[in-house]
C-alpha positions as CSV (number, residue, x, y, z in Angstrom):
1,X,0.0,0.0,0.0
2,X,1.2,3.5,-0.9
3,X,2.6,5.5,2.1
4,X,0.5,8.6,2.7
5,X,1.2,11.5,5.0
6,X,-1.8,13.3,6.5
7,X,-2.0,16.2,8.8
8,X,-4.6,16.1,11.6
9,X,-5.7,19.1,13.7
10,X,-5.4,18.0,17.3
11,X,-7.4,21.0,18.4
12,X,-10.4,20.4,16.2
13,X,-13.9,19.5,17.5
14,X,-15.9,20.1,20.6
15,X,-14.3,17.4,22.7
16,X,-10.9,17.4,24.5
17,X,-7.8,17.0,22.3
18,X,-7.3,13.5,23.9
19,X,-10.3,12.3,21.9
20,X,-8.7,13.5,18.6
21,X,-5.4,11.8,19.7
22,X,-7.1,8.6,20.4
23,X,-8.7,8.7,17.0
24,X,-5.3,9.3,15.4
25,X,-3.8,6.4,17.3
26,X,-6.7,4.2,16.0
27,X,-6.1,5.3,12.4
28,X,-2.4,4.6,12.7
29,X,-3.2,1.1,14.0
30,X,-5.6,0.5,11.1
31,X,-3.3,1.7,8.3
32,X,0.3,0.5,8.4
33,X,1.3,2.8,5.5
34,X,-0.2,6.0,7.1
35,X,2.0,8.8,8.5
36,X,0.4,11.6,10.6
37,X,1.5,15.1,11.1
38,X,-0.2,16.1,14.4
39,X,-0.9,19.8,14.6
40,X,-1.4,21.5,18.0
41,X,0.4,23.0,21.0
42,X,3.7,21.4,22.0
43,X,2.5,20.1,25.4
44,X,-0.3,18.2,23.6
45,X,1.2,16.8,20.4
46,X,4.8,16.2,21.3
47,X,4.2,13.6,24.1
48,X,1.8,11.7,21.8
49,X,4.2,11.7,18.9
50,X,7.0,10.4,21.1
51,X,4.8,7.4,21.9
52,X,3.6,6.6,18.4
53,X,5.6,5.5,15.4
54,X,4.7,7.3,12.2
55,X,3.4,10.3,14.1
56,X,5.3,13.7,13.9
57,X,4.5,16.9,15.8
58,X,3.6,20.1,14.0
59,X,3.8,22.6,16.9
60,X,1.1,25.2,16.6
61,X,0.9,27.5,19.6
62,X,-2.3,29.2,18.5
63,X,-5.8,27.8,18.2
64,X,-8.8,29.1,16.1
65,X,-11.8,28.4,18.2
66,X,-15.5,27.9,17.1
67,X,-16.2,31.4,18.6
68,X,-13.6,33.1,16.4
69,X,-14.5,34.9,13.2
70,X,-13.2,32.4,10.6
71,X,-11.5,34.9,8.3
72,X,-10.2,37.1,11.0
73,X,-8.9,34.0,12.8
74,X,-7.0,32.8,9.8
75,X,-5.5,36.3,9.2
76,X,-4.4,37.0,12.7
77,X,-3.6,33.5,14.1
78,X,-0.9,32.5,11.6
79,X,0.6,29.9,13.9
80,X,-2.7,28.1,14.6
81,X,-3.1,24.4,14.0
82,X,-5.5,25.0,11.0
83,X,-3.2,27.5,9.2
84,X,0.0,25.6,9.8
85,X,-1.6,22.4,8.6
86,X,-2.8,24.0,5.4
87,X,0.7,25.5,4.9
88,X,2.1,22.0,5.4
89,X,0.2,20.8,2.3
90,X,1.4,23.7,0.3
91,X,5.0,23.1,1.3
92,X,4.7,19.4,0.4
93,X,5.0,18.2,4.0
94,X,1.6,16.5,3.9
95,X,-0.8,15.3,1.2
96,X,-4.0,15.9,3.1
97,X,-5.6,17.5,6.1
98,X,-8.3,16.5,8.4
99,X,-9.9,18.8,11.0
100,X,-13.1,18.8,13.0
101,X,-12.6,22.5,13.8
102,X,-14.4,25.6,12.4
103,X,-15.7,24.8,8.9
104,X,-15.4,28.5,8.0
105,X,-11.8,28.7,9.2
106,X,-10.7,25.5,7.5
107,X,-12.3,26.7,4.3
108,X,-10.7,30.1,4.5
109,X,-7.2,28.7,5.4
110,X,-7.4,26.0,2.7
111,X,-8.4,28.5,0.1
112,X,-5.6,30.8,1.1
113,X,-2.8,28.3,1.6
114,X,-3.6,25.0,-0.1
115,X,-5.0,27.2,-2.9
116,X,-7.6,26.3,-5.5
117,X,-7.1,25.3,-9.1
118,X,-7.4,28.0,-11.7
119,X,-9.3,27.9,-14.9
120,X,-9.0,30.1,-18.0
121,X,-12.0,32.2,-19.1
122,X,-12.2,35.3,-21.3
123,X,-8.4,35.3,-21.4
124,X,-8.1,35.5,-17.6
125,X,-6.9,32.9,-15.0
126,X,-9.5,32.7,-12.3
127,X,-9.6,30.5,-9.1
128,X,-12.1,27.7,-8.9
129,X,-14.5,28.1,-6.0
130,X,-14.0,25.2,-3.6
131,X,-17.2,23.5,-2.7
132,X,-18.0,21.4,0.4
133,X,-19.1,18.0,-0.6
134,X,-20.2,14.9,1.2
135,X,-21.8,11.5,0.4
136,X,-25.0,10.8,2.3
137,X,-26.7,7.4,2.6
138,X,-29.8,6.9,0.5
139,X,-32.8,4.6,0.4
140,X,-31.2,2.2,-2.1
141,X,-28.3,1.3,0.3
142,X,-26.0,3.4,-1.7
143,X,-24.5,7.0,-1.4
144,X,-25.6,10.2,-2.9
145,X,-22.9,12.9,-3.4
146,X,-24.1,16.4,-2.5
147,X,-22.4,19.7,-3.2
148,X,-22.2,22.6,-2.2
149,X,-23.1,22.2,1.5
150,X,-22.4,25.9,2.4
151,X,-19.0,27.2,1.2
152,X,-20.5,29.5,-1.5
153,X,-23.9,31.1,-0.8
154,X,-23.7,33.3,-3.9
155,X,-22.4,31.8,-7.1
156,X,-22.7,32.0,-10.9
157,X,-24.2,29.3,-13.2
158,X,-20.7,28.4,-14.3
159,X,-19.7,27.7,-10.7
160,X,-22.6,25.2,-10.5
161,X,-21.3,23.4,-13.6
162,X,-17.9,23.1,-11.9
163,X,-19.4,21.9,-8.7
164,X,-21.2,19.2,-10.7
165,X,-18.0,18.2,-12.6
166,X,-16.0,18.0,-9.3
167,X,-18.6,16.1,-7.4
168,X,-18.9,13.6,-10.3
169,X,-15.2,13.0,-10.1
170,X,-15.5,12.4,-6.3
171,X,-18.4,10.0,-7.0
172,X,-16.3,8.1,-9.4
173,X,-12.9,8.0,-7.6
174,X,-14.0,7.8,-3.9
175,X,-17.5,6.2,-4.1
176,X,-16.8,3.9,-7.0
177,X,-19.8,5.1,-9.1
178,X,-18.5,4.6,-12.6
179,X,-21.1,6.7,-14.5
180,X,-22.8,9.0,-12.0
181,X,-26.1,10.5,-12.8
182,X,-26.3,14.2,-11.8
183,X,-29.3,16.3,-10.7
184,X,-29.7,20.1,-10.2
185,X,-31.6,20.9,-6.9
186,X,-34.8,22.8,-7.7
187,X,-38.4,23.0,-6.6
188,X,-39.6,20.5,-9.3
189,X,-38.2,18.0,-11.8
190,X,-39.6,19.7,-14.9
191,X,-37.1,21.7,-17.0
192,X,-39.0,25.0,-16.6
193,X,-39.2,24.8,-12.8
194,X,-36.9,26.7,-10.5
195,X,-35.6,30.2,-9.9
196,X,-34.1,32.3,-12.6
197,X,-30.8,31.2,-11.3
198,X,-31.5,27.4,-11.6
199,X,-33.1,28.0,-15.0
200,X,-29.9,29.7,-16.2
201,X,-27.9,26.7,-14.8
202,X,-30.0,24.0,-16.6
203,X,-28.8,24.5,-20.2
204,X,-25.2,24.8,-19.1
205,X,-25.4,21.6,-17.1
206,X,-27.1,19.8,-20.0
207,X,-24.2,20.9,-22.3
208,X,-21.2,20.4,-20.1
209,X,-21.9,17.8,-17.4
210,X,-21.8,14.1,-18.4
211,X,-24.7,12.2,-16.9
212,X,-26.9,15.2,-16.3
213,X,-30.4,14.0,-15.6
214,X,-32.2,17.3,-15.1
215,X,-33.8,19.0,-12.1
216,X,-34.5,17.2,-8.8
217,X,-36.2,17.9,-5.6
218,X,-35.1,17.9,-1.9
219,X,-36.6,14.4,-1.5
220,X,-34.0,13.1,-3.9
221,X,-31.2,13.7,-1.4
222,X,-32.1,10.4,0.3
223,X,-34.1,8.6,-2.4
224,X,-31.2,7.1,-4.3
225,X,-32.6,8.2,-7.7
226,X,-29.5,10.2,-8.5
227,X,-25.8,9.7,-7.7
228,X,-24.9,13.4,-7.5
229,X,-26.9,16.5,-6.6
230,X,-25.7,20.0,-6.9
231,X,-26.8,23.4,-5.7
232,X,-25.5,26.7,-4.5
233,X,-24.2,26.7,-0.9
234,X,-27.1,28.7,0.5
235,X,-29.8,26.2,-0.7
236,X,-27.5,23.3,-0.2
237,X,-26.8,24.1,3.5
238,X,-30.5,24.6,4.2
239,X,-31.5,21.3,2.5
240,X,-28.8,19.3,4.4
241,X,-29.6,20.9,7.8
242,X,-33.3,20.3,7.2
243,X,-32.7,16.7,6.4
244,X,-30.4,16.2,9.5
245,X,-33.0,17.9,11.7
246,X,-35.8,15.7,10.4
247,X,-33.7,12.5,11.0
248,X,-32.9,13.6,14.6
249,X,-36.6,14.4,15.2
250,X,-37.8,11.1,13.9
251,X,-35.2,9.1,15.9
252,X,-36.1,11.1,19.0
253,X,-39.8,10.5,18.6
254,X,-39.2,6.8,18.0
255,X,-37.1,6.5,21.1
256,X,-39.8,8.3,23.1
257,X,-42.6,6.1,21.8
258,X,-40.6,2.9,22.6
259,X,-39.5,3.9,26.0
260,X,-42.9,5.3,27.1
261,X,-44.5,2.0,28.0
262,X,-43.6,-1.5,29.1
263,X,-44.6,-2.9,25.7
264,X,-42.5,-0.3,24.0
265,X,-39.5,-1.2,26.1
266,X,-39.9,-4.9,25.2
267,X,-40.2,-4.0,21.6
268,X,-37.1,-1.8,21.8
269,X,-35.1,-4.8,23.1
270,X,-36.2,-6.8,20.1
271,X,-35.2,-4.2,17.6
272,X,-32.2,-2.7,19.4
273,X,-29.6,-3.9,16.9
274,X,-31.6,-2.6,14.0
275,X,-32.1,0.8,15.7
276,X,-28.3,1.1,16.4
277,X,-27.7,0.2,12.7
278,X,-30.0,3.0,11.6
279,X,-28.3,5.5,14.0
280,X,-24.8,4.5,12.7
281,X,-26.0,4.9,9.1
282,X,-27.3,8.4,9.7
283,X,-24.4,9.6,11.7
284,X,-21.4,11.1,9.9
285,X,-18.9,9.1,11.9
286,X,-18.5,6.3,9.4
287,X,-17.8,8.6,6.5
288,X,-15.4,10.9,8.4
289,X,-16.6,14.2,7.2
290,X,-17.1,16.5,4.2
291,X,-14.4,17.2,1.6
292,X,-13.4,20.5,0.0
293,X,-13.2,20.0,-3.7
294,X,-11.3,22.3,-6.1
295,X,-8.1,22.5,-4.1
296,X,-4.5,21.3,-4.8
297,X,-4.7,19.0,-1.9
298,X,-7.2,16.8,0.0
299,X,-8.9,18.7,2.8
300,X,-11.6,16.9,4.9
301,X,-13.8,18.6,7.5
302,X,-15.3,16.6,10.3
303,X,-18.3,17.3,12.4
304,X,-17.6,19.5,15.5
305,X,-19.3,17.0,17.9
306,X,-16.7,14.5,16.9
307,X,-15.7,11.1,18.5
308,X,-12.7,8.8,18.5
309,X,-14.4,6.8,15.7
310,X,-15.1,9.9,13.6
311,X,-11.5,11.1,13.9
312,X,-10.2,7.6,13.0
313,X,-12.5,7.4,9.9
314,X,-11.8,11.0,8.9
315,X,-8.1,10.4,9.0
316,X,-8.4,7.2,7.0
317,X,-10.8,8.8,4.5
318,X,-8.3,11.6,3.9
319,X,-5.6,9.0,3.2
320,X,-7.9,7.0,0.9
321,X,-8.8,10.1,-1.2
322,X,-5.1,10.9,-1.6
323,X,-4.3,7.3,-2.7
324,X,-7.3,7.3,-5.1
325,X,-5.8,10.4,-6.9
326,X,-8.8,12.6,-6.1
327,X,-7.0,15.9,-6.7
328,X,-5.9,14.9,-10.2
329,X,-9.3,13.4,-11.0
330,X,-11.0,16.7,-10.0
331,X,-8.5,18.8,-12.0
332,X,-9.0,16.7,-15.1
333,X,-12.8,16.8,-14.8
334,X,-13.2,20.6,-14.8
335,X,-13.4,22.6,-18.0
336,X,-10.5,24.9,-18.7
337,X,-8.2,24.0,-15.8
338,X,-4.8,25.6,-16.4
339,X,-3.0,25.1,-13.0
Protein backbone atom coordinates (compact mmCIF):
# COMPACT_ATOMS: atom_id res chain seq x y z
CA UNK A 1 0.00 0.00 0.00
CA UNK A 2 1.25 3.50 -0.87
CA UNK A 3 2.59 5.51 2.07
CA UNK A 4 0.49 8.63 2.68
CA UNK A 5 1.22 11.52 4.99
CA UNK A 6 -1.84 13.25 6.46
CA UNK A 7 -1.99 16.21 8.82
CA UNK A 8 -4.62 16.11 11.59
CA UNK A 9 -5.75 19.07 13.70
CA UNK A 10 -5.44 17.96 17.33
CA UNK A 11 -7.44 21.01 18.45
CA UNK A 12 -10.45 20.44 16.18
CA UNK A 13 -13.86 19.49 17.54
CA UNK A 14 -15.94 20.12 20.63
CA UNK A 15 -14.25 17.37 22.67
CA UNK A 16 -10.91 17.42 24.47
CA UNK A 17 -7.76 16.98 22.33
CA UNK A 18 -7.35 13.54 23.92
CA UNK A 19 -10.34 12.34 21.87
CA UNK A 20 -8.65 13.45 18.64
CA UNK A 21 -5.37 11.84 19.69
CA UNK A 22 -7.13 8.55 20.41
CA UNK A 23 -8.68 8.72 16.97
CA UNK A 24 -5.28 9.32 15.37
CA UNK A 25 -3.83 6.36 17.26
CA UNK A 26 -6.68 4.17 16.01
CA UNK A 27 -6.08 5.32 12.42
CA UNK A 28 -2.35 4.56 12.67
CA UNK A 29 -3.18 1.08 13.98
CA UNK A 30 -5.62 0.48 11.12
CA UNK A 31 -3.33 1.67 8.30
CA UNK A 32 0.28 0.55 8.42
CA UNK A 33 1.26 2.83 5.52
CA UNK A 34 -0.18 5.97 7.13
CA UNK A 35 1.97 8.75 8.54
CA UNK A 36 0.35 11.55 10.56
CA UNK A 37 1.55 15.08 11.14
CA UNK A 38 -0.22 16.08 14.38
CA UNK A 39 -0.88 19.83 14.62
CA UNK A 40 -1.38 21.51 17.99
CA UNK A 41 0.37 23.00 21.04
CA UNK A 42 3.67 21.39 22.00
CA UNK A 43 2.47 20.08 25.37
CA UNK A 44 -0.33 18.18 23.63
CA UNK A 45 1.20 16.84 20.42
CA UNK A 46 4.84 16.17 21.34
CA UNK A 47 4.21 13.56 24.09
CA UNK A 48 1.76 11.74 21.81
CA UNK A 49 4.19 11.68 18.90
CA UNK A 50 7.02 10.37 21.08
CA UNK A 51 4.84 7.39 21.94
CA UNK A 52 3.61 6.59 18.42
CA UNK A 53 5.59 5.48 15.41
CA UNK A 54 4.70 7.27 12.16
CA UNK A 55 3.45 10.34 14.06
CA UNK A 56 5.30 13.67 13.92
CA UNK A 57 4.50 16.86 15.83
CA UNK A 58 3.61 20.07 14.02
CA UNK A 59 3.82 22.57 16.87
CA UNK A 60 1.10 25.20 16.59
CA UNK A 61 0.92 27.50 19.63
CA UNK A 62 -2.32 29.21 18.55
CA UNK A 63 -5.85 27.83 18.18
CA UNK A 64 -8.76 29.11 16.08
CA UNK A 65 -11.85 28.35 18.16
CA UNK A 66 -15.46 27.92 17.09
CA UNK A 67 -16.17 31.37 18.58
CA UNK A 68 -13.55 33.15 16.44
CA UNK A 69 -14.53 34.90 13.24
CA UNK A 70 -13.21 32.42 10.64
CA UNK A 71 -11.53 34.85 8.25
CA UNK A 72 -10.16 37.09 11.00
CA UNK A 73 -8.90 34.02 12.84
CA UNK A 74 -7.00 32.80 9.77
CA UNK A 75 -5.53 36.26 9.17
CA UNK A 76 -4.44 36.95 12.75
CA UNK A 77 -3.59 33.49 14.07
CA UNK A 78 -0.93 32.54 11.57
CA UNK A 79 0.56 29.94 13.93
CA UNK A 80 -2.72 28.14 14.58
CA UNK A 81 -3.11 24.40 13.96
CA UNK A 82 -5.48 25.02 11.02
CA UNK A 83 -3.22 27.53 9.24
CA UNK A 84 0.02 25.58 9.79
CA UNK A 85 -1.64 22.36 8.61
CA UNK A 86 -2.79 23.99 5.36
CA UNK A 87 0.67 25.48 4.86
CA UNK A 88 2.15 22.00 5.37
CA UNK A 89 0.21 20.79 2.32
CA UNK A 90 1.40 23.74 0.25
CA UNK A 91 5.01 23.05 1.29
CA UNK A 92 4.67 19.36 0.41
CA UNK A 93 5.05 18.17 4.01
CA UNK A 94 1.60 16.55 3.91
CA UNK A 95 -0.76 15.35 1.19
CA UNK A 96 -4.00 15.86 3.06
CA UNK A 97 -5.56 17.53 6.10
CA UNK A 98 -8.35 16.47 8.44
CA UNK A 99 -9.93 18.80 11.01
CA UNK A 100 -13.12 18.80 13.03
CA UNK A 101 -12.59 22.49 13.76
CA UNK A 102 -14.39 25.56 12.43
CA UNK A 103 -15.71 24.84 8.93
CA UNK A 104 -15.35 28.49 7.98
CA UNK A 105 -11.77 28.70 9.23
CA UNK A 106 -10.71 25.47 7.50
CA UNK A 107 -12.32 26.65 4.26
CA UNK A 108 -10.67 30.08 4.48
CA UNK A 109 -7.23 28.69 5.37
CA UNK A 110 -7.39 25.97 2.72
CA UNK A 111 -8.41 28.50 0.07
CA UNK A 112 -5.56 30.80 1.09
CA UNK A 113 -2.78 28.26 1.58
CA UNK A 114 -3.63 24.96 -0.11
CA UNK A 115 -4.96 27.15 -2.94
CA UNK A 116 -7.64 26.35 -5.54
CA UNK A 117 -7.07 25.25 -9.08
CA UNK A 118 -7.36 27.97 -11.71
CA UNK A 119 -9.29 27.94 -14.95
CA UNK A 120 -9.00 30.13 -18.02
CA UNK A 121 -11.99 32.20 -19.07
CA UNK A 122 -12.17 35.28 -21.29
CA UNK A 123 -8.37 35.35 -21.40
CA UNK A 124 -8.06 35.47 -17.59
CA UNK A 125 -6.89 32.93 -15.02
CA UNK A 126 -9.48 32.68 -12.26
CA UNK A 127 -9.60 30.54 -9.10
CA UNK A 128 -12.09 27.68 -8.87
CA UNK A 129 -14.53 28.13 -6.00
CA UNK A 130 -13.96 25.19 -3.62
CA UNK A 131 -17.22 23.45 -2.69
CA UNK A 132 -18.01 21.44 0.43
CA UNK A 133 -19.06 17.96 -0.62
CA UNK A 134 -20.22 14.86 1.19
CA UNK A 135 -21.78 11.48 0.44
CA UNK A 136 -25.04 10.83 2.28
CA UNK A 137 -26.70 7.41 2.64
CA UNK A 138 -29.77 6.85 0.48
CA UNK A 139 -32.81 4.58 0.40
CA UNK A 140 -31.18 2.20 -2.08
CA UNK A 141 -28.34 1.32 0.33
CA UNK A 142 -25.96 3.45 -1.69
CA UNK A 143 -24.53 6.95 -1.43
CA UNK A 144 -25.62 10.25 -2.95
CA UNK A 145 -22.90 12.87 -3.37
CA UNK A 146 -24.09 16.38 -2.48
CA UNK A 147 -22.40 19.72 -3.23
CA UNK A 148 -22.24 22.57 -2.25
CA UNK A 149 -23.09 22.24 1.46
CA UNK A 150 -22.39 25.85 2.38
CA UNK A 151 -19.03 27.17 1.21
CA UNK A 152 -20.52 29.45 -1.47
CA UNK A 153 -23.91 31.09 -0.77
CA UNK A 154 -23.66 33.31 -3.85
CA UNK A 155 -22.42 31.78 -7.11
CA UNK A 156 -22.72 32.03 -10.89
CA UNK A 157 -24.18 29.33 -13.16
CA UNK A 158 -20.66 28.42 -14.34
CA UNK A 159 -19.73 27.69 -10.71
CA UNK A 160 -22.61 25.21 -10.45
CA UNK A 161 -21.29 23.43 -13.55
CA UNK A 162 -17.87 23.13 -11.93
CA UNK A 163 -19.42 21.87 -8.69
CA UNK A 164 -21.17 19.16 -10.71
CA UNK A 165 -18.00 18.22 -12.57
CA UNK A 166 -15.96 18.03 -9.34
CA UNK A 167 -18.64 16.14 -7.40
CA UNK A 168 -18.93 13.64 -10.26
CA UNK A 169 -15.18 13.04 -10.06
CA UNK A 170 -15.54 12.43 -6.32
CA UNK A 171 -18.40 9.99 -6.95
CA UNK A 172 -16.26 8.06 -9.44
CA UNK A 173 -12.94 8.03 -7.59
CA UNK A 174 -14.01 7.80 -3.94
CA UNK A 175 -17.48 6.22 -4.06
CA UNK A 176 -16.82 3.89 -6.99
CA UNK A 177 -19.79 5.07 -9.08
CA UNK A 178 -18.52 4.58 -12.62
CA UNK A 179 -21.05 6.71 -14.51
CA UNK A 180 -22.77 8.99 -11.97
CA UNK A 181 -26.13 10.55 -12.76
CA UNK A 182 -26.34 14.22 -11.82
CA UNK A 183 -29.28 16.34 -10.71
CA UNK A 184 -29.74 20.09 -10.18
CA UNK A 185 -31.57 20.89 -6.94
CA UNK A 186 -34.78 22.78 -7.69
CA UNK A 187 -38.44 22.96 -6.64
CA UNK A 188 -39.60 20.48 -9.25
CA UNK A 189 -38.24 18.01 -11.76
CA UNK A 190 -39.61 19.74 -14.87
CA UNK A 191 -37.11 21.67 -16.98
CA UNK A 192 -39.00 24.96 -16.63
CA UNK A 193 -39.16 24.78 -12.80
CA UNK A 194 -36.88 26.69 -10.47
CA UNK A 195 -35.64 30.22 -9.88
CA UNK A 196 -34.15 32.34 -12.61
CA UNK A 197 -30.78 31.19 -11.33
CA UNK A 198 -31.50 27.45 -11.61
CA UNK A 199 -33.12 28.02 -15.01
CA UNK A 200 -29.87 29.65 -16.15
CA UNK A 201 -27.88 26.69 -14.81
CA UNK A 202 -29.97 24.02 -16.55
CA UNK A 203 -28.79 24.46 -20.18
CA UNK A 204 -25.15 24.77 -19.09
CA UNK A 205 -25.43 21.57 -17.07
CA UNK A 206 -27.06 19.78 -20.00
CA UNK A 207 -24.23 20.87 -22.29
CA UNK A 208 -21.20 20.40 -20.08
CA UNK A 209 -21.94 17.82 -17.37
CA UNK A 210 -21.81 14.12 -18.36
CA UNK A 211 -24.71 12.17 -16.88
CA UNK A 212 -26.90 15.23 -16.28
CA UNK A 213 -30.42 13.96 -15.58
CA UNK A 214 -32.23 17.28 -15.10
CA UNK A 215 -33.79 18.96 -12.11
CA UNK A 216 -34.46 17.17 -8.84
CA UNK A 217 -36.21 17.93 -5.56
CA UNK A 218 -35.14 17.88 -1.92
CA UNK A 219 -36.62 14.41 -1.48
CA UNK A 220 -34.02 13.08 -3.90
CA UNK A 221 -31.21 13.71 -1.39
CA UNK A 222 -32.11 10.42 0.26
CA UNK A 223 -34.12 8.62 -2.42
CA UNK A 224 -31.18 7.13 -4.31
CA UNK A 225 -32.64 8.21 -7.67
CA UNK A 226 -29.48 10.20 -8.47
CA UNK A 227 -25.80 9.72 -7.69
CA UNK A 228 -24.86 13.41 -7.51
CA UNK A 229 -26.94 16.46 -6.56
CA UNK A 230 -25.65 20.03 -6.86
CA UNK A 231 -26.84 23.43 -5.70
CA UNK A 232 -25.51 26.75 -4.50
CA UNK A 233 -24.18 26.71 -0.95
CA UNK A 234 -27.13 28.66 0.46
CA UNK A 235 -29.84 26.24 -0.68
CA UNK A 236 -27.54 23.27 -0.15
CA UNK A 237 -26.84 24.09 3.48
CA UNK A 238 -30.53 24.60 4.22
CA UNK A 239 -31.46 21.33 2.50
CA UNK A 240 -28.82 19.34 4.37
CA UNK A 241 -29.59 20.87 7.78
CA UNK A 242 -33.33 20.30 7.25
CA UNK A 243 -32.66 16.65 6.40
CA UNK A 244 -30.42 16.20 9.45
CA UNK A 245 -33.00 17.88 11.68
CA UNK A 246 -35.80 15.67 10.39
CA UNK A 247 -33.72 12.55 10.98
CA UNK A 248 -32.91 13.59 14.58
CA UNK A 249 -36.56 14.43 15.24
CA UNK A 250 -37.82 11.09 13.94
CA UNK A 251 -35.24 9.12 15.90
CA UNK A 252 -36.12 11.08 19.04
CA UNK A 253 -39.84 10.49 18.56
CA UNK A 254 -39.24 6.79 17.95
CA UNK A 255 -37.13 6.52 21.11
CA UNK A 256 -39.80 8.34 23.13
CA UNK A 257 -42.56 6.10 21.81
CA UNK A 258 -40.62 2.92 22.55
CA UNK A 259 -39.51 3.92 26.03
CA UNK A 260 -42.89 5.33 27.06
CA UNK A 261 -44.45 2.00 28.00
CA UNK A 262 -43.56 -1.52 29.09
CA UNK A 263 -44.64 -2.94 25.74
CA UNK A 264 -42.51 -0.34 23.99
CA UNK A 265 -39.47 -1.21 26.08
CA UNK A 266 -39.87 -4.89 25.25
CA UNK A 267 -40.19 -4.00 21.56
CA UNK A 268 -37.08 -1.81 21.84
CA UNK A 269 -35.06 -4.76 23.13
CA UNK A 270 -36.16 -6.85 20.15
CA UNK A 271 -35.20 -4.21 17.57
CA UNK A 272 -32.21 -2.73 19.43
CA UNK A 273 -29.61 -3.92 16.92
CA UNK A 274 -31.62 -2.59 13.98
CA UNK A 275 -32.05 0.80 15.68
CA UNK A 276 -28.33 1.07 16.35
CA UNK A 277 -27.65 0.20 12.71
CA UNK A 278 -29.97 3.00 11.58
CA UNK A 279 -28.33 5.47 13.97
CA UNK A 280 -24.85 4.54 12.73
CA UNK A 281 -25.95 4.90 9.11
CA UNK A 282 -27.35 8.38 9.67
CA UNK A 283 -24.39 9.65 11.72
CA UNK A 284 -21.41 11.06 9.87
CA UNK A 285 -18.89 9.10 11.93
CA UNK A 286 -18.52 6.28 9.42
CA UNK A 287 -17.82 8.65 6.52
CA UNK A 288 -15.41 10.87 8.44
CA UNK A 289 -16.60 14.24 7.17
CA UNK A 290 -17.11 16.51 4.20
CA UNK A 291 -14.43 17.23 1.63
CA UNK A 292 -13.41 20.53 0.04
CA UNK A 293 -13.20 19.97 -3.72
CA UNK A 294 -11.29 22.25 -6.07
CA UNK A 295 -8.06 22.51 -4.08
CA UNK A 296 -4.52 21.33 -4.82
CA UNK A 297 -4.70 18.96 -1.87
CA UNK A 298 -7.18 16.82 0.03
CA UNK A 299 -8.94 18.70 2.85
CA UNK A 300 -11.59 16.90 4.91
CA UNK A 301 -13.77 18.65 7.52
CA UNK A 302 -15.28 16.58 10.32
CA UNK A 303 -18.33 17.33 12.44
CA UNK A 304 -17.63 19.52 15.49
CA UNK A 305 -19.28 17.01 17.87
CA UNK A 306 -16.66 14.47 16.95
CA UNK A 307 -15.69 11.12 18.48
CA UNK A 308 -12.73 8.77 18.47
CA UNK A 309 -14.37 6.76 15.69
CA UNK A 310 -15.08 9.87 13.63
CA UNK A 311 -11.46 11.08 13.88
CA UNK A 312 -10.18 7.64 12.97
CA UNK A 313 -12.46 7.40 9.95
CA UNK A 314 -11.84 11.00 8.90
CA UNK A 315 -8.09 10.44 8.95
CA UNK A 316 -8.39 7.18 7.01
CA UNK A 317 -10.83 8.76 4.52
CA UNK A 318 -8.33 11.55 3.87
CA UNK A 319 -5.61 8.99 3.16
CA UNK A 320 -7.93 6.99 0.86
CA UNK A 321 -8.77 10.10 -1.15
CA UNK A 322 -5.06 10.85 -1.57
CA UNK A 323 -4.31 7.29 -2.70
CA UNK A 324 -7.25 7.34 -5.10
CA UNK A 325 -5.80 10.36 -6.89
CA UNK A 326 -8.81 12.56 -6.14
CA UNK A 327 -7.02 15.87 -6.67
CA UNK A 328 -5.87 14.91 -10.19
CA UNK A 329 -9.29 13.44 -11.00
CA UNK A 330 -11.00 16.69 -10.02
CA UNK A 331 -8.54 18.76 -12.01
CA UNK A 332 -9.03 16.68 -15.14
CA UNK A 333 -12.83 16.83 -14.84
CA UNK A 334 -13.23 20.61 -14.77
CA UNK A 335 -13.43 22.64 -17.98
CA UNK A 336 -10.51 24.94 -18.68
CA UNK A 337 -8.22 24.04 -15.77
CA UNK A 338 -4.78 25.55 -16.36
CA UNK A 339 -3.02 25.12 -13.01
